[in-house]
LOVEX-845759 format. One line per field, with one value per atom (N, C-alpha, C): atom name; residue number from 1; x, y, z. Coordinates in steps of 0.2 Angstrom, whole numbers, plus 5000, padded with zeros to 4 digits. Atoms other than C-alpha are relative to their C-alpha. Layout:
// residues N
site CA_... .
pos NUM_... .
x X_... .
y Y_... .
z Z_... .
This chain:
// residues 283
site N_CA_C_N_CA_C_N_CA_C_N_CA_C_N_CA_C_N_CA_C_N_CA_C_N_CA_C_N_CA_C_N_CA_C_N_CA_C_N_CA_C_N_CA_C_N_CA_C_N_CA_C_N_CA_C_N_CA_C_N_CA_C_N_CA_C_N_CA_C_N_CA_C_N_CA_C_N_CA_C_N_CA_C_N_CA_C_N_CA_C_N_CA_C_N_CA_C_N_CA_C_N_CA_C_N_CA_C_N_CA_C_N_CA_C_N_CA_C_N_CA_C_N_CA_C_N_CA_C_N_CA_C_N_CA_C_N_CA_C_N_CA_C_N_CA_C_N_CA_C_N_CA_C_N_CA_C_N_CA_C_N_CA_C_N_CA_C_N_CA_C_N_CA_C_N_CA_C_N_CA_C_N_CA_C_N_CA_C_N_CA_C_N_CA_C_N_CA_C_N_CA_C_N_CA_C_N_CA_C_N_CA_C_N_CA_C_N_CA_C_N_CA_C_N_CA_C_N_CA_C_N_CA_C_N_CA_C_N_CA_C_N_CA_C_N_CA_C_N_CA_C_N_CA_C_N_CA_C_N_CA_C_N_CA_C_N_CA_C_N_CA_C_N_CA_C_N_CA_C_N_CA_C_N_CA_C_N_CA_C_N_CA_C_N_CA_C_N_CA_C_N_CA_C_N_CA_C_N_CA_C_N_CA_C_N_CA_C_N_CA_C_N_CA_C_N_CA_C_N_CA_C_N_CA_C_N_CA_C_N_CA_C_N_CA_C_N_CA_C_N_CA_C_N_CA_C_N_CA_C_N_CA_C_N_CA_C_N_CA_C_N_CA_C_N_CA_C_N_CA_C_N_CA_C_N_CA_C_N_CA_C_N_CA_C_N_CA_C_N_CA_C_N_CA_C_N_CA_C_N_CA_C_N_CA_C_N_CA_C_N_CA_C_N_CA_C_N_CA_C_N_CA_C_N_CA_C_N_CA_C_N_CA_C_N_CA_C_N_CA_C_N_CA_C_N_CA_C_N_CA_C_N_CA_C_N_CA_C_N_CA_C_N_CA_C_N_CA_C_N_CA_C_N_CA_C_N_CA_C_N_CA_C_N_CA_C_N_CA_C_N_CA_C_N_CA_C_N_CA_C_N_CA_C_N_CA_C_N_CA_C_N_CA_C_N_CA_C_N_CA_C_N_CA_C_N_CA_C_N_CA_C_N_CA_C_N_CA_C_N_CA_C_N_CA_C_N_CA_C_N_CA_C_N_CA_C_N_CA_C_N_CA_C_N_CA_C_N_CA_C_N_CA_C_N_CA_C_N_CA_C_N_CA_C_N_CA_C_N_CA_C_N_CA_C_N_CA_C_N_CA_C_N_CA_C_N_CA_C_N_CA_C_N_CA_C_N_CA_C_N_CA_C_N_CA_C_N_CA_C_N_CA_C_N_CA_C_N_CA_C_N_CA_C_N_CA_C_N_CA_C_N_CA_C_N_CA_C_N_CA_C_N_CA_C_N_CA_C_N_CA_C_N_CA_C_N_CA_C_N_CA_C_N_CA_C_N_CA_C_N_CA_C_N_CA_C_N_CA_C_N_CA_C_N_CA_C_N_CA_C_N_CA_C_N_CA_C_N_CA_C_N_CA_C_N_CA_C_N_CA_C_N_CA_C_N_CA_C_N_CA_C_N_CA_C_N_CA_C_N_CA_C_N_CA_C_N_CA_C_N_CA_C_N_CA_C_N_CA_C_N_CA_C_N_CA_C_N_CA_C_N_CA_C_N_CA_C_N_CA_C_N_CA_C_N_CA_C_N_CA_C_N_CA_C_N_CA_C_N_CA_C_N_CA_C_N_CA_C_N_CA_C_N_CA_C_N_CA_C_N_CA_C_N_CA_C_N_CA_C_N_CA_C_N_CA_C_N_CA_C_N_CA_C_N_CA_C_N_CA_C_N_CA_C_N_CA_C_N_CA_C_N_CA_C_N_CA_C_N_CA_C_N_CA_C_N_CA_C_N_CA_C_N_CA_C_N_CA_C_N_CA_C_N_CA_C_N_CA_C_N_CA_C_N_CA_C_N_CA_C_N_CA_C_N_CA_C_N_CA_C_N_CA_C_N_CA_C_N_CA_C_N_CA_C_N_CA_C_N_CA_C_N_CA_C_N_CA_C_N_CA_C_N_CA_C_N_CA_C_N_CA_C_N_CA_C_N_CA_C .
pos 1_1_1_2_2_2_3_3_3_4_4_4_5_5_5_6_6_6_7_7_7_8_8_8_9_9_9_10_10_10_11_11_11_12_12_12_13_13_13_14_14_14_15_15_15_16_16_16_17_17_17_18_18_18_19_19_19_20_20_20_21_21_21_22_22_22_23_23_23_24_24_24_25_25_25_26_26_26_27_27_27_28_28_28_29_29_29_30_30_30_31_31_31_32_32_32_33_33_33_34_34_34_35_35_35_36_36_36_37_37_37_38_38_38_39_39_39_40_40_40_41_41_41_42_42_42_43_43_43_44_44_44_45_45_45_46_46_46_47_47_47_48_48_48_49_49_49_50_50_50_51_51_51_52_52_52_53_53_53_54_54_54_55_55_55_56_56_56_57_57_57_58_58_58_59_59_59_60_60_60_61_61_61_62_62_62_63_63_63_64_64_64_65_65_65_66_66_66_67_67_67_68_68_68_69_69_69_70_70_70_71_71_71_72_72_72_73_73_73_74_74_74_75_75_75_76_76_76_77_77_77_78_78_78_79_79_79_80_80_80_81_81_81_82_82_82_83_83_83_84_84_84_85_85_85_86_86_86_87_87_87_88_88_88_89_89_89_90_90_90_91_91_91_92_92_92_93_93_93_94_94_94_95_95_95_96_96_96_97_97_97_98_98_98_99_99_99_100_100_100_101_101_101_102_102_102_103_103_103_104_104_104_105_105_105_106_106_106_107_107_107_108_108_108_109_109_109_110_110_110_111_111_111_112_112_112_113_113_113_114_114_114_115_115_115_116_116_116_117_117_117_118_118_118_119_119_119_120_120_120_121_121_121_122_122_122_123_123_123_124_124_124_125_125_125_126_126_126_127_127_127_128_128_128_129_129_129_130_130_130_131_131_131_132_132_132_133_133_133_134_134_134_135_135_135_136_136_136_137_137_137_138_138_138_139_139_139_140_140_140_141_141_141_142_142_142_143_143_143_144_144_144_145_145_145_146_146_146_147_147_147_148_148_148_149_149_149_150_150_150_151_151_151_152_152_152_153_153_153_154_154_154_155_155_155_156_156_156_157_157_157_158_158_158_159_159_159_160_160_160_161_161_161_162_162_162_163_163_163_164_164_164_165_165_165_166_166_166_167_167_167_168_168_168_169_169_169_170_170_170_171_171_171_172_172_172_173_173_173_174_174_174_175_175_175_176_176_176_177_177_177_178_178_178_179_179_179_180_180_180_181_181_181_182_182_182_183_183_183_184_184_184_185_185_185_186_186_186_187_187_187_188_188_188_189_189_189_190_190_190_191_191_191_192_192_192_193_193_193_194_194_194_195_195_195_196_196_196_197_197_197_198_198_198_199_199_199_200_200_200_201_201_201_202_202_202_203_203_203_204_204_204_205_205_205_206_206_206_207_207_207_208_208_208_209_209_209_210_210_210_211_211_211_212_212_212_213_213_213_214_214_214_215_215_215_216_216_216_217_217_217_218_218_218_219_219_219_220_220_220_221_221_221_222_222_222_223_223_223_224_224_224_225_225_225_226_226_226_227_227_227_228_228_228_229_229_229_230_230_230_231_231_231_232_232_232_233_233_233_234_234_234_235_235_235_236_236_236_237_237_237_238_238_238_239_239_239_240_240_240_241_241_241_242_242_242_243_243_243_244_244_244_245_245_245_246_246_246_247_247_247_248_248_248_249_249_249_250_250_250_251_251_251_252_252_252_253_253_253_254_254_254_255_255_255_256_256_256_257_257_257_258_258_258_259_259_259_260_260_260_261_261_261_262_262_262_263_263_263_264_264_264_265_265_265_266_266_266_267_267_267_268_268_268_269_269_269_270_270_270_271_271_271_272_272_272_273_273_273_274_274_274_275_275_275_276_276_276_277_277_277_278_278_278_279_279_279_280_280_280_281_281_281_282_282_282_283_283_283 .
x 5006_5000_5006_4996_5008_4999_5001_5011_4998_5001_5004_5004_4997_5015_5005_4993_5023_5000_4997_5016_4998_5001_5010_5007_4996_5023_4998_4998_5023_4993_5007_5006_4994_5008_4988_4996_5003_4974_4992_5007_4955_4996_5003_4947_4995_5008_4929_4997_5003_4918_5000_5000_4917_5007_4993_4936_5000_4998_4938_5000_4998_4935_5006_4995_4947_5006_4994_4961_5000_5001_4958_5002_4996_4963_5004_4995_4976_5002_4998_4984_5006_4994_4992_5007_4995_5011_5003_4998_5012_4997_5004_4999_5006_4995_5009_4996_5002_4994_4993_5008_4974_4997_5004_4961_4992_5007_4944_4996_5004_4929_4995_5003_4924_4994_5007_4906_4997_5001_4907_5002_4995_4917_4998_5002_4912_4997_5005_4898_5000_5000_4903_5000_4999_4901_4999_4999_4900_5004_4997_4908_5006_4999_4914_5004_5000_4918_5008_4995_4931_5004_4995_4938_5003_4997_4940_5005_4995_4950_5004_4996_4958_5008_4995_4966_5002_5000_4967_5009_4995_4979_5006_4994_4991_5002_4996_4992_5000_5000_4994_4991_5008_4976_5000_5002_4970_4994_5008_4953_5001_5001_4947_4991_5008_4929_4997_5005_4914_4995_5008_4901_5003_5000_4910_4997_5001_4905_5005_4994_4920_4997_5003_4911_4993_5007_4894_4999_5000_4886_4995_5004_4877_5005_4992_4886_5002_4995_4900_4996_5001_4897_5006_4995_4907_5001_5000_4900_4999_4995_4905_5007_4993_4920_5007_5000_4921_5001_5002_4917_5006_4995_4930_5006_4993_4944_4999_5000_4937_5001_4999_4936_5005_4993_4955_5004_4993_4962_4997_5000_4953_5002_4997_4961_5009_4993_4978_5000_4999_4973_5003_4993_4988_4996_5003_4977_4992_5009_4961_5000_5001_4957_4994_5003_4945_4998_5001_4938_5000_5000_4939_4994_5009_4920_4993_5005_4902_4994_5008_4887_4995_5009_4874_5000_5004_4863_4993_5008_4847_5001_5001_4851_5008_4997_4863_4999_5003_4865_5004_4997_4874_5003_4993_4886_5004_4995_4901_4999_5004_4896_5008_4995_4911_4999_5003_4913_5003_4999_4915_5008_4993_4932_5000_4999_4931_5002_4996_4940_4997_5001_4928_4997_4998_4926_5005_4994_4943_5000_5001_4939_4997_5007_4923_5004_5000_4933_5006_4992_4949_4999_5000_4941_4994_5001_4931_5007_4994_4946_5006_4997_4955_4996_5003_4942_4999_4998_4943_5008_4991_4962_4998_4998_4959_4996_5004_4946_5004_4995_4957_5006_4993_4974_5004_4995_4982_4998_5003_4981_4997_5000_4972_5002_5000_4974_4995_5006_4964_5000_4999_4961_4997_5003_4958_4994_5005_4942_4999_5002_4934_4995_5007_4919_4999_5002_4909_4996_5002_4905_5002_4995_4912_4997_5005_4899_5001_5000_4903_5008_4993_4921_5005_4998_4933_5008_4994_4950_5003_4998_4958_4999_5002_4954_5006_4994_4973_5004_4995_4975_4994_5003_4960_5000_4998_4965_5006_4995_4982_5000_5001_4974_4997_5003_4963_5007_4994_4979_5005_4993_4990_4995_5005_4973_5001_4999_4972_5005_4993_4989_4998_5002_4982_5006_4996_4991_4996_5003_4987_5001_5001_4980_5001_5001_4983_4999_5004_4972_5001_4999_4980_4997_5004_4966_4995_5006_4955_5004_4996_4970_5002_5000_4969_4993_5005_4951_4998_5002_4948_5005_4998_4961_4998_5002_4953_4992_5006_4934_5000_5000_4941_5006_4993_4956_5005_4991_4971_5006_4993_4990_4999_5000_4988_5008_4994_5006_5004_4999_5007_4996_5002_4993_5003_4997_5004_5005_4994_5019_4997_5003_5009_4998_5003_5005_5006_4993_5014_5003_4998_5024_5002_4999_5030_4994_5007_5012_4997_5003_5010_5001_5001_5003_4999_5000_5000_4996_5001_4991_4994_5005_4975_5003_5001_4973_4998_5008_4958_5000_5003_4951_4993_5009_4935_4998_5004_4922_5001_5001_4925_4992_5006_4908_5000_5000_4916_5008_4992_4934_5002_4999_4931_4997_5006_4922_5000_4999_4928_4996_5004_4917_5005_4997_4928_4995_5004_4920_5005_4996_4934_4996_5004_4925_5004_4998_4937_5010_4992_4956_5005_4995_4970_5003_4996_4976_5004_4990_4993_4998_4998_4992_4999_5001_4986_5007_5000_4997_5009_4994_5012_5000_5002_5004_5003_4997_5010_5009_4994_5025_5005_4998_5029_5001_5002_5022_5007_4992_5039_5004_4993_5051_5000_5001_5044_5003_4999_5043_5003_4995_5052_4992_5007_5039_4998_5006_5027_4996_5005_5014_4993_5005_5001_4993_5006_4983_4996_5003_4975_4990_5008_4956_4995_5005_4941_4994_5007_4923_4994_5005_4914_5003_4995_4916_5004_4993_4927_5003_4997_4937_5004_4999_4944_5005_4994_4961_5006_4994_4973_5001_4999_4968_5001_5001_4966_5011_4991_4987_5002_4998_4989_5004_4998_4988_5001_4997_4992_5009_4992_5012_5001_4995_5013_4998_4999_5011_5007_4993_5026_5006_4994_5036_5000_4999_5033_5005_4997_5039_5008_4994_5055_5003_4999_5060_5004_4999_5061_5004_4995_5068_5007_4992_5083_5003_5000_5083_5006_4997_5086_5005_4994_5098_5004_4996_5109_5003_4999_5108_5004_4998_5112_5007_4997_5124_5009 .
y 4993_4999_5008_4997_5014_5007_4998_5028_5009_4995_5048_5006_4996_5057_5006_4996_5072_5002_5001_5069_5006_4995_5086_5006_4999_5100_5009_4992_5121_5001_4998_5130_5001_5000_5127_5002_4996_5133_4997_5003_5124_5005_4998_5125_5003_4998_5135_5002_4998_5136_5007_4994_5154_5004_4999_5156_4998_5004_5142_5005_4995_5153_5006_4994_5166_4996_5004_5154_4995_5003_5144_5003_4997_5158_5002_4995_5166_4996_5003_5153_5002_4997_5158_4998_5004_5154_4997_5001_5153_4995_5007_5139_4995_5008_5122_4995_5006_5112_5003_4995_5115_4991_5005_5103_5002_4999_5100_4994_5004_5090_4996_5006_5074_5001_5000_5076_5008_4993_5094_5000_5001_5088_4995_5009_5070_4999_4999_5075_5005_4993_5091_5000_5000_5093_5006_4993_5107_5005_4996_5121_4999_5001_5120_4994_5007_5102_5002_5001_5106_5005_4994_5120_4996_5005_5108_4995_5004_5097_5002_4997_5108_5003_4998_5113_4995_5005_5096_4994_5001_5093_5002_4996_5105_4999_4998_5104_4995_5001_5095_5000_5001_5090_4993_5006_5081_5003_4998_5077_5000_4999_5082_4998_5003_5072_5003_5000_5078_4996_5003_5066_4991_5008_5047_4999_4999_5051_4993_5006_5038_4999_5000_5041_4995_5000_5034_4994_5004_5018_4996_5002_5017_4997_5003_5006_5004_4996_5013_5002_4997_5021_4998_5003_5008_5004_4998_5015_5005_4994_5030_5001_5002_5027_4998_5004_5017_5007_4991_5036_5002_4993_5045_4995_5001_5032_4999_4998_5031_5009_4993_5051_5002_4999_5050_4997_5001_5040_5003_4996_5051_5006_4994_5065_5000_5000_5060_5003_4998_5064_4997_5003_5063_4995_5004_5056_5002_5000_5057_5000_5001_5063_5002_4999_5065_4999_4998_5071_4994_5007_5059_5004_4999_5064_4996_5003_5059_5006_4996_5066_4997_5002_5055_4992_5006_5043_5001_5001_5035_5008_4993_5051_5003_4996_5063_5008_4995_5077_5005_4993_5091_5003_4997_5094_4995_5005_5087_4999_5001_5078_4997_5002_5073_4994_5006_5056_4999_5004_5048_5000_5002_5049_4996_5010_5028_4998_5005_5015_4995_5004_5007_5004_4994_5023_4999_5002_5019_4993_5008_5001_5000_4997_5007_5004_4997_5019_4998_5000_5014_4993_5007_4998_5001_4996_5008_5005_4995_5019_4994_5004_5004_4995_5002_4997_5005_4996_5013_5000_5000_5012_4994_5008_4992_5003_4999_5001_5005_4995_5015_4997_5002_5005_5003_4994_5018_5004_4998_5027_5007_4994_5041_5004_4997_5056_5002_4997_5060_5005_4993_5075_5001_4998_5082_5005_4995_5093_5003_4997_5105_4999_5002_5102_5002_4996_5109_4996_5003_5097_4993_5007_5080_4995_5006_5066_4995_5006_5051_5000_4997_5057_4993_5006_5042_5003_4998_5050_5007_4993_5067_5000_4998_5073_4996_5002_5071_4991_5008_5054_4995_5003_5049_5001_5000_5054_4998_5002_5048_4990_5006_5031_4995_5000_5030_5000_4996_5036_4993_5005_5021_4993_5007_5006_5001_4999_5012_5000_5000_5013_5007_4993_5031_5004_4995_5045_5008_4996_5061_5009_4995_5079_5004_4994_5094_5004_4994_5106_5006_4995_5121_5006_4997_5131_4995_5004_5118_4998_5001_5113_5007_4994_5132_5001_5004_5130_5001_5001_5121_4998_4998_5125_5005_4995_5140_4997_5002_5132_4996_5006_5116_5001_5001_5123_5000_5002_5117_5002_4995_5120_4999_5001_5121_4998_5003_5118_4993_5009_5101_4997_5003_5098_4997_5002_5099_4994_5003_5092_4990_5007_5075_4997_5000_5074_4996_5004_5057_5004_4995_5069_4995_5001_5057_4994_5000_5052_5007_4992_5071_5001_5001_5071_5008_4992_5090_5003_4997_5103_5004_4995_5115_5006_4997_5132_5006_4998_5143_5006_4993_5158_4998_5003_5158_5003_4995_5166_5001_4997_5175_5001_5002_5171_5004_5001_5174_5002_5002_5176_4994_5006_5159_4994_5005_5153_5002_4999_5151_4995_5000_5147_4996_5002_5137_4999_4998_5145_4999_5000_5146_5007_4994_5163_5008_4993_5176_4999_4997_5182_4993_5005_5169_5005_4994_5179_4995_4999_5180_4993_5009_5164_4994_5006_5153_5001_5002_5157_4999_5002_5157_4992_5008_5139_4996_5002_5134_5001_5001_5140_4996_5005_5130_4994_5008_5116_4998_5002_5118_4999_5001_5121_4993_5008_5104_4994_5006_5093_5001_4999_5102_5003_4998_5109_4996_5007_5100_5003_4997_5105_5004_4997_5116_5005_4995_5124_5004_4994_5138_4997_5004_5133_5008_4990_5150_4995_5002_5144_5002_4994_5158_5009_4995_5176_5000_5000_5172_5007_4994_5188_5001_5001_5193_4998_5003_5183_5001_4999_5194_5001_5001_5193_4991_5008_5174_4997_5002_5173_5005_4997_5186_4993_5005_5171_4993_5005_5158_5003_4998_5168_5002_4999_5172_4991_5007_5151_5001_5002_5150_5004_4994_5166_4994_5002_5154_4992_5004_5139_5003_4998_5147_5001_4999_5152_4997_5006_5137_4996_5003_5129_5004_4995_5141_4998_5000_5138_4992_5007_5119_4998_5003_5120_5003_4999_5130_4997_5004_5120_4994_5006_5104_5001_4996_5113_4999 .
z 5002_4999_5001_5002_4993_5007_4995_5006_4997_5002_5003_5002_4996_5012_4994_5005_5002_4993_5006_4986_4998_5001_4984_5003_4997_4988_4999_5001_4992_5004_4997_4997_4996_5003_4991_5002_5000_4988_4999_5000_4991_4992_5008_4973_5002_4998_4973_4992_5005_4958_4999_5003_4960_4995_5007_4952_4997_5004_4943_4994_5009_4926_5002_4997_4934_4998_5000_4937_4996_5005_4921_4995_5004_4911_5001_4999_4922_5007_4994_4935_5004_4997_4949_4998_4999_4949_5008_4992_4967_5002_4997_4970_4999_5004_4971_4999_5002_4971_5003_5000_4974_5002_4996_4984_4999_4998_4981_5002_4997_4987_4995_5003_4978_4999_5000_4982_4995_5003_4973_4990_5009_4956_4997_5005_4951_4996_5006_4942_4996_5003_4935_4993_5009_4916_4997_5004_4902_5001_5002_4902_5007_4995_4922_4998_5002_4918_4996_5006_4903_5004_4995_4915_5004_4995_4928_5000_5003_4917_4997_5001_4910_5005_4998_4927_5001_4998_4931_4998_5008_4918_5001_5003_4920_5011_4996_4941_5004_4994_4957_5002_4996_4963_5006_4996_4982_4998_5000_4985_5008_4997_5000_5004_4999_5007_5006_4996_5015_5003_4999_5017_5002_4997_5021_5005_4994_5037_5002_4997_5045_5005_4993_5062_5001_4999_5059_4998_5001_5062_4995_5006_5045_4997_5001_5034_4996_5003_5024_4993_5005_5009_4994_5003_4996_4992_5005_4981_4999_5001_4984_5000_5000_4987_4996_5006_4973_4994_5006_4963_5001_4999_4973_4995_5004_4967_4992_5008_4948_5000_4999_4951_4999_4997_4957_4994_5006_4942_4994_5003_4930_4997_5000_4935_5005_4998_4942_5008_4994_4961_5002_4995_4974_5004_4997_4985_5006_4998_4996_5009_4992_5015_5001_4999_5026_5010_4994_5044_5006_4994_5060_5003_4997_5063_4997_5003_5056_4998_5004_5046_5000_5002_5046_5003_4995_5053_4998_5003_5044_4994_5006_5029_5005_4997_5031_5005_4996_5043_4998_5002_5034_5003_4995_5047_5001_4998_5054_5008_4997_5070_5006_4996_5085_5000_5000_5086_5010_4991_5106_5001_5001_5111_5006_5001_5115_5000_5002_5114_4995_5008_5105_4995_5004_5095_4995_5004_5090_4993_5002_5084_4995_5004_5074_4993_5006_5065_4995_5002_5062_4993_5003_5055_4994_5005_5042_4995_5003_5038_4996_5005_5032_4997_5006_5022_4994_5001_5016_4994_5004_5010_4996_5004_5004_4993_5007_4991_4997_5001_4988_4995_4999_4987_5002_4996_4996_5006_4992_5012_5000_5001_5016_5004_4995_5027_5004_4995_5043_5003_4996_5049_5007_4991_5067_5000_5004_5066_5006_4994_5077_5001_4996_5088_5007_4994_5103_5003_4993_5114_4999_4999_5119_5003_4996_5123_5002_4998_5131_4999_5000_5130_5008_4996_5142_4997_4999_5134_4996_5003_5127_4995_5006_5110_4997_5006_5103_5002_4999_5113_4996_5004_5103_4993_5009_5084_5001_5002_5088_4999_5000_5093_4993_5003_5081_4993_5006_5066_5002_5001_5073_4998_5005_5072_4994_5007_5054_4997_5005_5048_4996_5005_5040_5000_5000_5037_5003_4994_5046_4993_5004_5037_5007_4996_5050_5002_4999_5053_5005_4993_5062_5002_4999_5062_5006_4997_5070_5007_4996_5082_5007_4995_5090_5000_4999_5089_5005_4995_5099_5006_4995_5112_5003_4996_5116_5004_4997_5117_5004_4995_5126_5006_4995_5135_5002_4997_5132_4996_5001_5126_4992_5008_5107_4997_5002_5106_5002_4996_5117_4995_5003_5106_4992_5005_5092_5000_5000_5098_5000_4998_5102_4994_5006_5082_4996_5003_5074_4994_5005_5062_4996_5006_5051_4995_5005_5045_4996_5002_5042_4991_5006_5023_4996_5001_5021_5006_4994_5032_4998_5001_5033_5004_4993_5039_4997_5005_5036_5005_4997_5046_5005_4996_5060_5003_4998_5069_5006_4995_5084_5006_4998_5094_5008_4990_5113_5000_4999_5118_5004_4999_5124_4998_5004_5110_4993_5003_5094_4993_5006_5076_4994_5006_5064_4992_5008_5046_4993_5006_5035_4996_5004_5031_5002_4997_5039_4994_5000_5038_5005_4998_5045_5006_4994_5063_5001_4994_5072_5001_4994_5085_4994_5003_5070_4996_5004_5058_5006_4995_5074_5001_4999_5076_4993_5007_5058_5000_5001_5061_5006_4996_5076_4999_5002_5067_4996_5004_5055_5003_4996_5068_5003_4996_5077_4994_5004_5061_4990_5007_5045_4997_5004_5030_4997_5006_5022_4999_5004_5011_5002_4995_5017_4996_5004_5009_5005_4998_5011_5000_5002_5015_5002_5002_5009_5000_5001_5010_4998_4998_5015_4998_5000_5012_4993_5007_4996_4999_5004_4993_4994_5007_4976_5001_5000_4971_5002_4996_4976_5008_4994_4994_5000_5000_4993_5000_5000_4987_5004_4996_4997_5011_4996_5011_4998_5001_5000_5002_5000_4999_5008_4993_5018_5001_4997_5020_4995_5006_5004_5007_4995_5016_5007_4996_5030_5000_5004_5021_4998_5002_5013_5006_4995_5030_5001_4996_5038_4996_5007_5020_5003_5001_5021_5005_4994_5039_5001_5001_5037_4996_5005_5023_5003_4994_5033_5006_4993_5048_4995_5001_5037_4995_5006_5026_5005 .
């Protein structure tokens, strides 16, 4: 089973239909790779389909799933996984990632719900991940998610996450903003969490903005600029683990391309600083 680690490079951008035409006509030179939710693109046709194909033929792409519902007790949607596999082959997608959450119970819930942090849930979710990996014939990357309640909690978030990753033998998609949001909402040390991530499994990272509901309550919206403490946490991650691919997510209040690229270039600048640091250190 092949690994997914570092099959893309640099600073990435989540592709949205609202700016597909713009970047097809004038692709930004600083974007190293793109990410799409397969649910939103698998059946696309017409002009958008042709533009999408033009992009995937020229640039590196990854898939980030929204609806596989790894933590659900509903049967795993293997037909969907087979569709993802074909979609990835059709567009030479590098790999697939999903959230450590669930979004269905006898039908879709249209939100990412927290899985109870229990040993039973570890075994349940890991078995489903292994099945997905068997179908795709490659490892997937698992994302740490934001959550606002922890029903039935028997272990910490990081212990649960690491236990699932180890049991499933999958890779990791670090969401830097989710670590920060959860650290504020649940009162833990974000750097301590980061230091416990299995570094050898990191495939890539997400970074995004959030909404401040109150000083002790943040909402992961992907609808605002990234704030300094989140940038600082990304910097710390590179210090701890070296430079890895990192992608900007923006799903709401999408600004113009210049503003998106400003944040992509901030990712690149932090990456370049640490790449230079490690090169000098090894010289």
